[in-house]
N, C-alpha and C positions, 0 to 999 in steps of 0.2 A: 493495605492499599499502597504501601510504599513501593512494592514491586511493580506497580502499574503506572507509576509516574512517568512523565515524558522522558526525563533524563535517566531513568532506570532502564527503560525499554530500548532507548536509542543513543547511539554515539552521534551527537549533533554536528560533529566535524565533517560528516559525510553527506551534507545536503545544503543546498542554497537556502532552505527554509529555516536554518538554525536560529537566527535572531527572532524570527516569528514564533517558532515553537517554544522557545525559552519562556515565553510569557504565560504558557498554559501548564498548570500542575499536571493535568491529564490530557493525553494527546487527542482524544476525541473531541475535546473542547475547541480544537483548532479547525475542525472540518468546515464550519460555516464561513470561514474567511479565506479559504484557499484561492478562490477566484480573484479577490481583491489583491491578495499577496502576489499572484503571478503578474497581474496588470502593473503593479508597482515595481516589481523586480525587473521585468523585461527591458524597459528603457535604460536600466542601469548596467545591463550586461556589457562586457567589453566588446567593442565593435570589431576588434581584430579576431575574436574568437567566435562570435555569434552573428547570425544574420536574421533579420525579420523577413521571413519568406512571404508572409501575408499579414494583414493587420493582426497584431497581438499573437502571432505564432513565431516564436523565437527558436531557432535551431542552431546548435553548434556546427561550425563548419566541418568538424571532423566526424559528425554523426553520419550514419548511413540510413537514408530513408528509401525504402523500396517504392517502385512506381505506383503500386496499387494501394499504398497506405493512405488513410485519411487523417489529416491533422486538423482538428477543430480548435477554434480560439475560445479562451486564451490557453496557451500551453507553452512550456519550455522544455526543450529536449537537449540534454547535456552532451558533453564531448564523448566521442567514440561510442555512443549508443547506437544500437541497431533497432529500427522500426520496420519490421518485415511485412511481407505481402499480406494485404487485406486486414491489417491492424486498423482498428477504428478508435481513434482518440476523439471522444465526443467533445472534449474541451475541459477546461479546469483541471489540467494535469501537469504536475511538475515532476519531470523525469530527470534523474541525476545522470552522472557520468557512468560509462561502462555498463549500461543496462541493456537488456534484451526485451523488446516488446514484440512478441512473435506473431505468427500467422493466426488471423481470426481472433485476436485478443481485442477486448474492449475495455477502455478506461474512461472513467468520469469522476470528477471531484476527488482526485487522489494525489498523494505525494509518494513517489518512489525514490528512496535514498539511492546513493551510488551503489553500483554492482548488483542491483535487483534484477532477477530474471523471472519474467512471466511469458514463457516462450511458445506455448501451444494452447489455443482454445480456452483462454482464461477470461473471466469477467472480474474486474476490480473496480468497485464503486464505493464512494464515500469511505475511503480506507487510507491507511498509511502503512507502507511496507518498509521496514528498516534495512540498514546496510546489509547487503549480500543475502537478503531473504530470497527464497525460491519457491515458486508455485509449480507443482507438477502438472502435466497435461491434463486439461479438463477441470482443474480445481478452480473454485469460484468463491467470491465473497457475496453472500446474500445480504442485501442492504436494506430490505423493507419487510416488515412482518406481514403476514397474510391478512390481518385485520386492520393494517395501517396505523396501529396504535404506536405510542411513543416507546422507544426502546430502552430497556434496562440493562445494565451490565451485571451479570451474576458472578460474584466472586465468593466461592464457598457458600456460606449461608447468607451472605449479605447481597442485597439487591440495591444497586445504585442507579437512581434516575438520571438519565442523560438529557431529557427534554427534546431529543432528536427523533424524528420519524424516519430518517435515513442515516444508517450507520452500519457499515460493513464489518471490517476487522482492523485490528491493530496487530501487525506482525513485528515482533522484536527482531533485533539484528540477528542474522544468521538462521532465522526460522526456516523450516523445510516443510512444505505441505505436499502430502502424497497425491498421486494422480486421482482425479475424479472425486476429490473431497469437496464438501461444502462447509464453509465457515458461516454459520448462522448469524443473523443480525446481533451486533454487539460482542462478537468474539474477541478474546485477547489471547495472543500467543506469545509466551515468553521468549527471551533470547535463547537461541540455540536449540529450541525445541523442535521435535520431529512429529509430524502427524501421519499416521499410517494411511495408505491409499484407501479410498472408498469410505472415508470417515464422515460422520456428520457431527460437527463440533459445536457445542453450546457453552457459553460462559468462558471462564479463564483457565488456561492451561499454563502452569508455572514454567519458569525458565529451566532449561537443561533437562527436559522430561521427554518421554515418548508417550504419545496419545495412541492407545491401541484400540482394538475392537470393543464396541459397546461402552465407550467412554472410560475404559480402564487406563489409568495414568500411572506410570512408574518413572522414577528418576533414573537418569542414565547411570548413576552410581550403583543402583540396585540390580542392574541387569546381570 
């Protein structure tokens, strides 16, 4: 379980949520408090760098928001981030610096660390994406089970109860998700790991690995 702790998956120097996340041994434990975190952080942001464009929607002055993007409250959008045409930020989204939220992307109850790219047709819900993580076109986090039951994290032979009915994925720093992949509820992707396109991922994929077809996982050193 050590590999899936908050400070193992993420470099917390790359998010405004650092002090908040430090309180949780495992990052999915932080999902239920993201809304309150954003509401508390927003008024503390430097006025010279951010503006409150509408109630509880704080946008860095250097961010680029395309005209057709929707920004739902509460949310924070960091410096130099692009939110492109038809992006739908439903609310409860903390988006870091130098991110890309692309066309027709939907976000809700999510933290995106600095440098994250979700550039084309992605859905990210009830998830945390680490520093410079990238989701290829059409890849999504599936955050609810078909039977609406509570989500377990599957780590090898161990099943860890989360108590959550909505939990998408935790992507470690530098994770790369291939196009049109689905990260099933409760997925954990280690730092620097790559997921092949068209994958359906369940459970935990260790750091610095490649997730291939049919769930075959190899370490990058074994290639």
